[in-house]
VOGU-3710 file (C-alpha; in Angstrom, 3 decimals, decimal comma):
1> xxxxxxxxxx> 122,843/18,203/85,700  125,116/21,231/86,158  128,285/22,284/84,389  131,175/23,783/86,329  134,499/25,451/85,656  137,458/24,664/87,911  140,402/26,984/88,393  143,034/24,615/89,755  145,722/26,783/91,314  148,952/25,996/93,089
11> xxxxxxxxxx> 147,701/27,541/96,340  143,892/27,488/96,046  141,033/26,479/93,762  137,863/28,222/92,645  134,742/26,588/91,227  132,179/28,525/89,176  128,858/27,321/87,810  126,770/28,560/84,879  123,190/29,304/85,970  120,200/30,956/84,373
21> xxxxxxxxxx> 121,070/34,217/86,112  124,736/34,167/85,050  127,986/32,804/86,448  128,253/32,190/90,181  131,270/31,151/92,243  130,510/28,288/94,620  131,309/28,543/98,329  132,757/25,553/100,184  131,686/24,066/103,524  133,476/26,930/105,328
31> xxxxxxxxxx> 131,490/29,523/103,299  134,696/30,504/101,501  135,029/30,812/97,742  138,693/29,779/97,761  139,444/26,149/98,625  143,127/25,588/99,505  144,939/23,068/97,301  145,786/20,879/100,282  145,210/17,216/101,066  145,960/15,830/104,533
41> xxxxxxxxxx> 145,835/12,376/106,105  144,900/12,014/109,767  144,773/8,414/110,969  142,085/6,621/109,010  140,617/9,813/107,602  141,373/12,086/104,657  141,142/15,826/105,304  140,651/18,023/102,248  140,642/21,726/101,497  140,328/24,286/104,285
51> xxxxxxxxxx> 140,526/21,714/107,095  143,771/20,349/105,652  145,281/23,824/105,420  144,345/24,573/109,034  146,315/21,585/110,349  149,347/22,081/108,128  151,592/23,204/110,999  150,531/20,458/113,415  150,382/17,632/110,833  153,137/18,795/108,530
61> xxxxxxxxxx> 154,448/15,422/107,314  150,979/14,256/106,231  149,680/17,515/104,727  150,335/17,730/100,993  150,392/21,087/99,206  152,024/22,548/96,110  151,619/19,270/94,184  150,491/21,027/90,997  154,163/21,649/90,191  154,849/17,891/90,369
71> xxxxxxxxxx> 152,214/16,710/87,887  153,507/14,753/84,897  157,161/15,005/85,906  159,843/12,502/86,872  161,650/12,406/90,191  165,032/13,210/88,627  163,655/16,301/86,882  165,757/19,330/87,944  162,526/21,276/88,377  161,272/18,623/90,824
81> xxxxxxxxxx> 164,549/18,586/92,724  164,277/22,346/93,147  160,727/21,960/94,464  161,765/19,278/96,967  163,868/21,825/98,839  160,673/23,727/99,671  158,423/20,750/100,448  158,087/19,576/104,091  156,540/16,156/103,335  158,311/13,017/102,113
91> xxxxxxxxxx> 158,800/12,484/98,375  160,519/9,465/96,865  161,105/7,971/93,392  158,745/5,283/92,116  159,872/2,191/90,173  158,891/3,818/86,873  160,889/6,948/87,671  157,809/8,936/88,685  157,131/10,798/91,918  155,775/9,094/95,016
101> xxxxxxxxxx> 154,414/10,981/98,031  154,698/8,960/101,242  152,088/9,522/103,956  150,689/7,706/106,972  147,145/6,616/106,088  144,924/3,843/107,430  147,523/3,103/110,114  150,191/2,244/107,543  152,688/3,899/105,215  151,159/4,563/101,798
111> xxxxxxxxxx> 152,624/6,079/98,633  150,453/8,178/96,319  151,260/9,786/92,987  150,655/13,525/92,411  147,817/12,549/90,067  146,078/10,648/92,873  146,511/13,570/95,271  145,033/15,901/92,641  142,106/13,517/92,166  141,426/13,693/95,921
121> xxxxxxxxxx> 141,256/17,486/95,730  138,929/17,275/92,709  136,715/14,915/94,711  136,415/17,622/97,372  135,536/20,278/94,786  133,003/17,938/93,182  131,414/17,203/96,569  131,181/20,905/97,491  129,547/21,636/94,132  127,033/18,838/94,656
131> xxxxxxxxxx> 126,095/20,148/98,113  125,685/23,676/96,794  123,761/22,870/93,607  121,820/19,813/94,850  122,427/18,044/91,545  124,892/15,609/90,033  128,146/17,052/88,674  129,492/15,408/85,523  130,763/17,831/82,902  133,474/20,345/83,695
141> xxxxxxxxxx> 136,215/22,488/82,189  139,528/22,626/84,052  142,038/25,398/83,495  145,765/24,807/83,122  148,713/27,182/82,779  149,460/28,017/79,164  153,027/26,727/79,584  151,917/23,197/80,530  153,327/20,526/78,232  151,746/17,333/76,925
151> xxxxxxxxxx> 152,881/15,330/79,957  151,424/17,783/82,478  148,134/18,136/80,605  147,718/14,365/80,325  148,471/13,984/84,041  145,708/16,461/84,855  143,274/14,555/82,615  144,223/11,326/84,387  143,551/12,958/87,763  140,104/14,053/86,600
161> xxxxxxxxxx> 139,408/10,551/85,279  140,390/8,999/88,618  137,734/10,998/90,482  135,062/10,490/87,808  134,930/13,953/86,233  134,144/14,260/82,532  136,458/16,991/81,235  134,988/18,692/78,194  138,152/20,724/77,720  141,438/21,608/79,350
171> xxxxxxxxxx> 141,500/25,361/78,859  144,485/27,644/79,158  144,134/30,033/82,073  144,957/32,983/79,828  142,190/32,004/77,394  139,679/31,543/80,223  140,518/35,032/81,477  140,032/36,465/77,984  136,663/34,710/77,632  135,532/36,045/81,014
181> xxxxxxxxxx> 136,465/39,537/79,787  134,983/39,408/76,291  131,793/37,393/76,725  129,818/40,202/78,348  131,357/43,062/76,352  128,731/44,694/74,128  131,037/47,211/72,417  133,449/44,809/70,703  134,249/45,634/67,036  132,462/43,867/64,200
191> xxxxxxxxxx> 134,307/41,072/62,337  135,197/43,350/59,426  136,619/46,045/61,715  140,002/46,236/63,388  140,277/43,912/66,365  140,513/45,163/69,934  143,785/43,913/71,413  143,911/43,425/75,184  146,912/42,254/77,205  146,229/40,070/80,259
201> xxxxxxxxxx> 148,779/39,857/83,081  148,139/36,916/85,402  150,551/36,789/88,335  149,530/34,016/90,690  151,050/32,166/93,597  153,657/30,224/91,625  153,729/31,497/88,023  153,436/34,518/85,784  151,470/34,376/82,513  151,123/37,281/80,102
211> xxxxxxxxxx> 149,027/36,994/76,956  147,744/39,153/74,124  144,260/38,574/72,728  142,360/40,065/69,771  138,599/40,500/70,235  135,805/40,731/67,712  132,096/40,515/68,365  131,343/36,910/69,298  134,913/35,604/69,118  138,420/35,952/70,473
221> xxxxxxxxxx> 141,800/34,956/69,105  144,890/34,495/71,230  147,932/36,101/69,625  150,781/35,131/71,945  151,412/33,942/75,485  154,590/34,136/77,560  155,228/32,705/81,006  157,819/32,420/83,722  157,993/30,341/86,903  157,839/33,346/89,201
231> xxxxxxxxxx> 154,947/34,194/91,476  153,867/35,446/94,857  155,506/32,608/96,745  158,920/33,674/95,425  158,421/37,030/97,161  157,488/35,115/100,339  160,667/33,009/100,122  162,776/36,148/99,633  161,269/37,729/102,755  161,637/34,507/104,746
241> xxxxxxxxxx> 165,287/34,233/103,706  165,919/37,822/104,805  164,288/37,318/108,206  166,075/33,987/108,693  169,426/35,713/108,292  168,329/38,506/110,607  167,101/36,126/113,332  170,278/34,084/113,045  172,288/37,168/113,858  169,889/38,758/116,328
251> xxxxxxxxxx> 168,511/35,747/118,240  171,067/33,021/117,363  168,362/30,804/115,813  168,066/29,599/112,231  164,473/28,856/111,134  165,753/26,968/108,076  166,816/24,104/110,320  163,282/23,637/111,684  160,560/22,856/109,139  157,696/23,864/111,406
261> xxxxxxxxxx> 159,305/27,179/112,340  160,128/27,943/108,713  156,531/27,203/107,718  155,281/29,651/110,352  157,766/32,229/109,098  156,499/31,806/105,517  152,928/32,352/106,694  153,849/35,542/108,519  155,942/36,752/105,566  152,942/36,324/103,271
271> xxxxxxxxxx> 150,769/38,378/105,623  153,428/41,086/105,775  153,708/41,143/101,973  149,954/41,728/101,644  150,088/44,515/104,236  152,977/46,210/102,409  150,973/46,134/99,171  148,468/48,465/100,826  150,835/50,486/103,054  154,163/52,146/102,298
281> xxxxxxxxxx> 155,024/52,729/105,950  157,236/50,532/108,099  155,332/47,459/109,297  156,152/45,062/112,167  156,633/41,281/112,141  156,007/39,533/115,478  156,009/35,783/116,146  155,583/34,400/119,657  157,387/31,241/120,794  159,036/30,993/117,402
291> xxxxxxxxxx> 161,916/28,659/118,198  163,229/27,482/121,543  160,383/29,496/123,106  161,935/32,726/121,828  159,694/35,578/120,686  161,020/37,291/117,545  160,375/40,778/116,252  161,355/42,698/113,122  160,159/45,435/110,769  160,158/46,053/107,028
301> xxxxxxxxxx> 159,084/48,694/104,543  157,775/48,292/100,993  160,874/49,946/99,518  163,060/47,374/101,253  161,011/44,492/99,857  161,201/45,862/96,306  164,984/46,224/96,571  165,240/42,723/97,991  163,103/41,264/95,146  164,732/43,231/92,326
311> xxxxxxxxxx> 165,761/40,026/90,565  162,173/38,767/90,528  160,915/42,085/89,172  163,513/41,941/86,390  162,236/38,515/85,349  158,678/39,876/85,273  159,828/42,809/83,165  161,634/40,507/80,729  158,496/38,392/80,310  156,419/41,477/79,470
321> xxxxxxxxxx> 158,955/42,607/76,856  159,061/39,111/75,373  155,296/39,202/74,852  155,575/42,492/72,936  158,302/40,999/70,784  156,524/37,685/70,100  153,145/39,246/69,311  154,638/41,956/67,026  152,348/44,514/68,644  152,994/48,226/68,802
331> xxxxxxxxxx> 152,071/50,015/72,006  149,369/52,009/70,233  147,727/48,744/69,094  147,007/47,734/72,689  143,615/48,839/73,953  144,144/48,045/77,643  146,061/45,872/80,103  143,956/43,746/82,471  145,467/42,219/85,614  144,309/39,066/87,405
341> xxxxxxxxxx> 145,851/36,821/90,044  146,533/37,552/93,683  150,140/38,664/93,252  149,216/41,278/90,629  148,195/43,479/93,564  151,879/44,147/94,331  152,440/47,852/93,493  155,826/47,199/91,851  154,187/44,928/89,248  151,608/47,597/88,445
351> xxxxxxxxxx> 154,414/50,118/87,978  156,190/47,777/85,561  152,993/47,409/83,513  152,669/51,180/83,236  156,320/51,584/82,238  156,350/48,889/79,558  152,852/49,131/78,035  152,231/52,844/78,678  148,855/51,834/80,081  147,526/51,919/83,618
361> xxxxxxxxxx> 146,703/48,446/84,871  142,952/47,880/84,639  141,027/45,913/87,253  137,827/45,270/85,320  137,899/41,564/86,177  137,639/39,873/89,547  141,312/39,114/90,130  140,637/35,882/92,029  137,622/34,452/90,217  138,072/35,533/86,579
371> xxxxxxxxxx> 139,695/32,258/85,503  137,019/30,009/87,021  134,242/32,165/85,565  135,764/31,868/82,098  136,022/28,097/82,509  132,354/27,896/83,522  131,380/29,932/80,453  133,369/27,593/78,200  131,752/24,562/79,829  128,297/26,035/79,259
381> xxxxxxxxxx> 129,141/26,649/75,594  130,391/23,083/75,090  127,783/21,216/77,125  124,487/20,226/75,492  122,789/20,510/78,891  122,996/24,333/78,920  121,851/26,803/76,280  124,073/29,850/75,916  125,035/32,086/73,030  128,066/31,030/71,047
391> xxxxxxxxxx> 131,442/32,661/71,568  134,311/31,286/69,519  137,676/30,878/71,264  140,785/30,367/69,145  143,775/29,361/71,250  147,475/28,960/70,439  150,092/26,238/70,775  152,778/27,629/73,072  155,752/25,656/71,707  156,967/24,595/68,237
401> xxxxxxxxxx> 156,424/20,898/67,479  158,565/18,565/65,343  158,026/15,062/64,021  160,689/12,611/62,890  160,765/9,166/61,322  163,319/6,821/59,848  163,358/5,750/56,218  165,875/2,967/56,052  169,093/4,434/57,338  167,977/8,008/56,814
411> xxxxxxxxxx> 166,299/10,025/59,563  163,710/12,543/58,420  162,486/15,483/60,514  160,075/18,318/59,897  158,304/21,033/61,867  154,550/20,548/61,840  153,476/23,386/64,136  155,172/26,713/64,643  155,092/28,548/67,946  151,732/30,236/68,554
421> xxxxxxxxxx> 150,042/28,131/65,896  146,249/28,113/66,144  144,720/25,351/68,255  142,854/23,045/68,047  144,221/22,192/64,605  144,939/19,162/62,411  147,646/18,736/59,801  147,606/15,979/57,164  150,994/14,602/56,116  151,570/12,288/53,134
431> xxxxxxxxxx> 154,467/9,814/52,884  155,308/6,926/50,532  155,937/3,725/52,485  156,308/-0,002/51,949  156,434/-1,062/55,592  155,103/0,014/59,019  156,242/3,395/60,254  157,100/4,859/63,673  156,596/8,605/64,041  158,258/10,418/66,935
441> xxxxxxxxxx> 156,616/13,664/68,045  158,585/16,080/70,209  158,975/19,719/71,040  161,720/21,767/69,507  164,820/21,428/71,719  165,340/24,147/74,346  161,862/25,576/73,731  160,012/24,108/76,716  160,563/24,322/80,512  160,833/20,545/80,603
451> xxxxxxxxxx> 163,972/18,392/80,570  162,618/15,904/78,037  161,038/17,333/74,844  159,499/13,923/74,019  155,750/13,949/73,352  155,049/10,476/72,026  155,979/7,675/69,633  153,205/6,500/67,317  153,584/3,218/65,432  151,520/2,984/62,246
461> xxxxxxxxxx> 150,788/-0,669/61,426  149,566/-2,624/58,390  151,489/-0,624/55,783  152,463/-2,836/52,825  153,628/-2,356/49,212  151,243/-2,672/46,296  151,020/-5,661/43,959  154,059/-4,433/41,997  156,153/-3,994/45,153  156,074/-0,193/44,958
471> xxxxxxxxxx> 155,514/2,027/48,046  152,003/3,211/48,728  150,686/6,584/49,773  150,073/6,923/53,536  148,233/9,934/54,953  148,921/10,730/58,612  146,912/13,236/60,653  148,810/15,071/63,397  146,435/16,963/65,682  146,409/19,445/68,536
481> xxxxxxxxxx> 143,115/18,601/70,258  140,905/20,850/72,388  142,994/19,989/75,473  146,225/21,233/73,883  147,544/17,651/73,641  149,459/16,605/70,519  148,933/13,192/69,008  148,764/11,248/65,770  144,998/10,883/65,606  144,663/8,663/62,511
491> xxxxxxxxxx> 146,481/7,158/59,520  145,111/6,049/56,160  146,732/4,075/53,340  145,569/4,931/49,821  145,628/1,702/47,811  145,566/2,101/44,012  144,350/-0,746/41,766  144,428/-0,968/37,945  141,718/-2,802/35,994  141,092/-3,264/32,244
501> xxxxxxxxxx> 137,816/-2,512/30,458  136,912/-2,853/26,719  136,835/0,221/24,500  133,509/0,497/22,584  133,217/2,647/19,400  130,879/5,580/19,778  128,555/4,424/17,059  128,162/0,987/18,520  127,569/2,436/21,921  124,863/4,693/20,542
511> xxxxxxxxxx> 123,254/1,760/18,791  123,372/-0,308/21,934  121,798/2,473/23,936  119,114/2,795/21,310  118,506/-0,934/21,408  118,259/-0,861/25,175  115,816/1,981/24,937  113,734/0,072/22,426  113,732/-3,044/24,584  112,659/-1,095/27,651
521> xxxxxxxxxx> 115,974/-1,487/29,583  117,520/1,388/31,556  120,899/2,648/30,326  123,694/3,554/32,722  124,201/7,213/33,542  126,954/9,146/31,794  130,194/9,085/33,748  129,067/6,272/36,086  131,799/3,689/36,724  131,179/0,189/35,562
531> xxxxxxxxxx> 129,909/-2,166/38,257  132,070/-5,208/38,858  130,314/-8,537/38,730  129,974/-10,236/42,055  128,942/-13,741/43,033  130,223/-17,320/42,850  131,842/-18,931/39,787  128,812/-21,204/39,233  126,475/-18,242/39,072  128,700/-16,396/36,626
541> xxxxxxxxxx> 129,095/-19,482/34,352  125,334/-19,923/34,333  124,838/-16,285/33,400  127,437/-16,527/30,591  125,838/-19,636/29,057  122,377/-18,059/29,204  123,671/-14,943/27,507  125,377/-17,019/24,722  122,170/-18,933/24,063  120,239/-15,730/23,739
551> xxxxxxxxxx> 122,782/-14,322/21,281  122,719/-17,427/19,017  118,957/-17,749/18,978  117,025/-15,963/16,303  114,934/-14,032/18,792  117,910/-13,001/20,997  118,922/-9,381/20,428  118,130/-7,012/17,546  119,887/-6,756/14,200  121,629/-3,554/15,353
561> xxxxxxxxxx> 123,109/-5,342/18,390  124,471/-8,185/16,273  126,045/-5,783/13,776  127,616/-3,702/16,574  129,335/-6,803/17,943  130,950/-7,434/14,527  132,669/-4,029/14,620  133,540/-3,950/18,334  137,303/-3,535/18,953  139,088/-6,040/21,177
571> xxxxxxxxxx> 141,382/-3,316/22,599  141,124/-2,602/26,361  142,041/0,513/28,387  143,406/0,643/31,979  141,291/2,113/34,779  142,818/3,186/38,175  140,654/2,868/41,301  141,684/4,096/44,775  140,688/2,586/48,094  141,330/4,165/51,518
581> xxxxxxxxxx> 142,283/1,740/54,255  142,293/2,865/57,895  145,506/1,871/59,622  146,036/0,996/63,259  148,040/3,544/65,246  149,599/2,445/68,540  150,671/5,418/70,622  153,214/5,444/73,398  152,966/8,727/75,221  152,655/10,205/78,702
591> xxxxxxxxxx> 149,990/9,232/81,218  148,620/6,095/82,822  147,511/3,029/80,935  143,783/2,285/80,953  144,296/-0,608/83,379  146,219/1,613/85,814  143,602/4,326/85,491  140,824/1,854/86,320  142,778/0,601/89,335  143,316/4,123/90,671
601> xxxxxxxxxx> 139,650/4,975/90,066  138,520/1,963/92,092  140,958/2,905/94,849  139,578/6,457/94,919  135,996/5,170/95,139  137,057/2,898/97,996  138,677/5,836/99,820  135,499/7,899/99,349  133,491/5,068/100,939  136,040/4,850/103,769
611> xxxxxxxxxx> 135,764/8,597/104,324  132,000/8,290/104,608  132,238/5,412/107,078  134,910/7,190/109,082  132,784/10,340/109,255  129,825/8,306/110,555  132,108/6,601/113,103  133,541/9,915/114,329  130,064/11,460/114,508  128,862/8,514/116,636
621> xxxxxxxxxx> 131,885/8,843/118,921  131,382/12,598/119,271  127,677/12,095/119,996  128,523/9,668/122,824  131,184/11,967/124,241  128,865/14,978/124,066  126,075/13,046/125,831  128,447/12,006/128,627  129,450/15,613/129,338  125,874/16,889/129,029
631> xxxxxxxxxx> 124,241/14,362/131,374  127,006/14,539/133,952  126,627/18,296/134,160  122,868/18,076/134,542  122,657/15,431/137,279  125,423/16,885/139,421  124,616/19,397/142,149  123,090/22,628/140,795  122,237/20,767/137,597  118,729/20,927/136,191
641> xxxxxxxxxx> 118,175/17,168/136,689  119,707/16,948/140,182  116,384/17,415/142,015  114,718/14,604/140,048  117,101/11,767/140,792  118,056/10,022/144,038  121,569/10,759/145,252  122,590/7,103/145,143  121,334/6,744/141,589  123,041/9,995/140,596
651> xxxxxxxxxx> 126,376/8,792/141,994  126,006/5,514/140,185  125,310/7,257/136,873  128,261/9,630/137,384  130,617/6,697/137,945  129,293/5,010/134,832  129,757/8,193/132,787  133,316/8,563/134,066  134,101/4,988/133,036  132,768/5,643/129,542
661> xxxxxxxxxx> 134,796/8,844/129,304  138,006/7,034/130,244  137,155/4,259/127,794  136,667/6,805/124,990  140,190/8,137/125,410  141,810/4,723/125,821  140,487/1,464/124,407  137,412/3,001/122,801  139,162/5,590/120,686  139,007/3,594/117,432
671> xxxxxxxxxx> 135,947/1,380/117,855  133,335/0,827/115,194  130,259/3,015/114,880  127,880/0,348/116,219  129,815/0,133/119,513  129,336/3,846/120,171  125,665/3,699/119,178  124,979/0,769/121,509  126,578/2,532/124,465  124,681/5,723/123,693
681> xxxxxxxxxx> 121,407/3,790/123,489  122,079/2,154/126,871  122,739/5,554/128,458  119,541/6,948/126,968  117,504/4,099/128,487  119,003/4,840/131,879  118,723/8,630/131,859  115,637/9,286/129,742  113,225/8,526/132,658  114,956/11,242/134,689
691> xxxxxxxxxx> 114,671/13,721/131,860  110,994/12,835/131,296  110,303/13,208/135,057  111,848/16,676/134,961  109,793/17,687/131,948  106,603/16,422/133,626  107,070/18,362/136,859  108,159/21,499/135,038  105,149/21,324/132,747  102,500/20,918/135,466
701> xxxxxxxxxx> 102,202/24,603/136,358  101,625/25,733/132,796  99,145/22,947/132,066  97,121/23,583/135,288  97,076/27,308/134,567  95,592/26,703/131,137  92,935/24,320/132,551  91,971/26,781/135,306  91,665/29,553/132,744  89,209/27,635/130,567
711> xxxxxxxxxx> 87,149/26,716/133,658  86,908/30,387/134,686  85,978/31,396/131,150  83,131/28,869/131,175  81,715/30,116/134,546  81,906/33,699/133,316  79,891/32,848/130,196  77,221/31,150/132,342  76,930/34,277/134,534  76,513/36,462/131,447
721> xxxxxxxxxx> 73,740/34,192/130,224  71,952/34,464/133,608  72,313/38,246/133,371  70,451/38,236/130,012  73,506/39,309/128,028  72,375/39,794/124,365  75,456/37,908/123,206  74,034/34,657/124,543  70,285/35,214/124,215  70,113/32,623/121,409
731> xxxxxxxxxx> 71,315/29,826/123,737  68,955/27,460/125,526  68,781/26,604/129,205  69,682/22,994/128,471  72,890/23,989/126,725  73,909/26,216/129,618  73,251/23,428/132,102  75,445/21,057/130,042  78,470/23,335/129,968  77,998/24,189/133,645
741> xxxxxxxxxx> 78,103/20,505/134,481  81,216/19,998/132,331  82,975/22,912/134,075  82,115/21,589/137,529  83,380/18,161/136,584  86,672/19,633/135,262  87,076/21,743/138,397  86,637/18,709/140,575  89,262/16,775/138,574  91,546/19,840/138,798
751> xxxxxxxxxx> 91,336/19,967/142,607  91,855/16,218/142,993  94,895/16,275/140,660  96,401/19,171/142,570  95,903/17,252/145,777  97,688/14,172/144,450  100,786/16,216/143,637  101,106/17,911/147,037  103,049/15,246/148,900  104,814/13,596/145,951
761> xxxxxxxxxx> 108,637/13,788/145,869  110,234/14,939/142,636  112,443/11,885/142,552  109,300/9,791/142,008  107,317/9,602/138,811  104,437/12,081/138,773  101,010/10,469/139,336  99,441/13,095/137,093  100,907/13,516/133,622  100,946/16,712/131,625
771> xxxxxxxxxx> 99,161/14,853/128,867  96,272/14,063/131,246  95,854/17,731/132,170  95,878/18,769/128,521  93,314/16,085/127,741  90,924/17,526/130,355  91,599/20,992/129,012  90,804/19,896/125,461  87,625/18,065/126,521  86,203/21,092/128,357
781> xxxxxxxxxx> 87,239/23,511/125,586  85,510/21,369/122,943  82,300/21,163/124,968  82,033/24,890/125,780  83,209/26,238/122,429  80,606/24,211/120,533  77,912/26,062/122,530  79,308/29,521/123,213  80,763/30,059/119,737  77,602/29,057/117,909
791> xxxxxxxxxx> 76,488/32,127/115,869  73,078/33,749/116,274  70,421/32,892/113,665  69,865/35,609/111,019  66,612/37,682/111,280  63,929/36,882/108,642  64,077/39,011/105,474  60,777/40,964/104,676  59,185/40,387/101,217  60,364/42,685/98,436
801> xxxxxxxxxx> 56,783/43,819/97,371  55,867/45,135/100,801  59,052/47,179/100,941  58,237/48,698/97,596  54,658/49,620/98,632  55,868/51,269/101,803  58,364/53,380/99,834  55,665/54,479/97,388  53,276/55,471/100,137  55,952/57,626/101,683
811> xxxxxxxxxx> 56,457/59,411/98,329  52,655/59,941/97,887  52,405/58,032/94,614  50,528/54,950/93,535  52,761/52,550/91,696  49,805/50,909/89,980  48,882/54,198/88,177  52,304/55,405/87,036  53,634/52,204/85,526  52,145/50,146/82,713
821> xxxxxxxxxx> 50,590/46,873/83,518  52,840/43,944/82,635  52,129/40,283/82,799  53,503/38,682/85,946  56,920/37,138/85,605  58,178/34,061/87,229  60,451/34,788/90,205  63,292/32,792/88,772  63,549/35,061/85,714  65,013/37,864/87,857
831> xxxxx> 68,060/35,779/88,776  71,315/35,488/86,843  74,036/33,005/87,518  77,498/34,520/87,196  80,315/32,081/86,840
//
């Protein structure tokens, strides 16, 4: 099982995985690291990622992009209404006030929510990760903008749940960037030293996020985070607006009245913006057949773009100054300023960073992949499936949070979390209540970029007064969880009960303890509360009567016990016991109900199965179409199969192929997979004999050449044997006669086979198969090789003693005189086995 980090962007997504060698960004099926955040619907098929982006111009009404800005919002939201002006596809309100995206899918009009569209994109990312890693993907960390509210975060969690992803944490993009920066730093200060403060500027496609983070060795702490809804696409819209006005004057056409033309203009404006980031010279803009078959042309320089986008740059500057103000940082406290995000490459933004922070923008991090790499690191830290060193991340809550409740006719309100409060965090609140309580949680008014500050209403049940009718203490836990979502996680009622117990004089107690010690009974420990008697009334009455009988009997109890009972006081003291009772909390907040979530999950699984079946159907159709074109080209004149088929049969096959081709583009366009496979199988049965015939005739020459070669090799070896070649002097005459006979037999078969093929037409099946020739070749080769390749026998080895005597005689010495006489040793003693 692998753990992944997903950077879900407004324009594109990145997926990183934690491996033994480090963090690696996964490539998609187009070998690209960036997967466009696009989902398209084409007939009965869903198209996701790069393929959806490529058909955006031609299938504009059914290609969905930019849906991240719609998550968790209502249709009447002013933010949504502003987005709808830039969206080419159809968006409509749903019965619950939410957003519905209308598309043509499965040959009918279908409405999907932004959460469902996001789940489809996550399914694509999950599938690409599975193909790359060859293992199941379950755990993940998904990044979100730091300015996302409860509703948007819950919508993203619902989308992940629809596609079956287990989200270990929703992580702020700014925090993921900081983790990616600090995890591999070896020179961070120790915990007792002054922290290293780094500012991160993340300017993406649709938003700007600036954060300040304090680093120590092994941990990071976010100090503040500011954001604005300005990004690279706003520069594109400014350029497109400028060129639209220019073309209206110059060519009398207005691209804003044509969605397809305006989309093409936005694409070209984005390309021009990227070119101007690298060049300060005047650059051209050319679009052919733009509108009404008119070619348009214009030019622009970087200075002109900066003047045109001055308002956007002022908003970016204000956001940077707000971060300095909110974090209470002096310029000398900042160690460096790191930039990430595609739009941070714009030179004007780098100049603003240098002016405001007095620091040159640093590009230590990969500007596109830093967020996904940080998410993968966080997932590896949280997942039990991967072992990685700990790195503590302390995040912040971006907005102040209030709670309110009603006490009779009075409304109470208090702030539970200040802006930039540490997260995750829990706060325990105590109230005195007699009856159930409803707690409303909401953001501070005018503090969030959301029309409704409501977070949730949490109804605490089962609260009741005590026996005297007085209110009881209720403890309520308000929590910011690891996903940045606020909720009332639990509620407990502290129930106090008073009980009476007799007061025993110290002397009597000491005597009783002594008596218990003498009788062998164990005394209770000091400070231990008295155990209450439990059981039925009959059991307790029986115990009381037994105890009374023992007291009255002469043998029951010692004299000290009886005397102590005479002086025991009848006064009783009150004892207060507390009991914690868990209360039921019913929450009404943003997001789908569990039943709706299950329904959408089943629908997504059904669409995945449909996609698989549709892919198999299209592959079968393409295979049939490809076979039709291939065979028709081969059997026509000048084709490689033309010489091996009769002209009448070839014409008949060509007519049949033409009928199938026409059927594919008419009635057979949307048939089931089995129909295509059956037709393909029938064509194979008809054309495979022709293909086999061609392969047979083409393979004859090579096969006969190989057989002739082995025959010649055999005759040559026989001649060498007759010439007394030393190489074959170990062979016998019988063996040579056998291989000679085998060669003659093969040569005879060779000549007869050649003769059978002389007058045979290529349109007829070959009487001699290539397999037959190779069989003869193999038979002869086996027979001759077993004889000719047999090694010569080794010459006999002379005895060791005779060799020694000969050497001694040559030296003029007698070995028997120079060496002492030793008893003879067994021959086996001179051997040693080495294992």
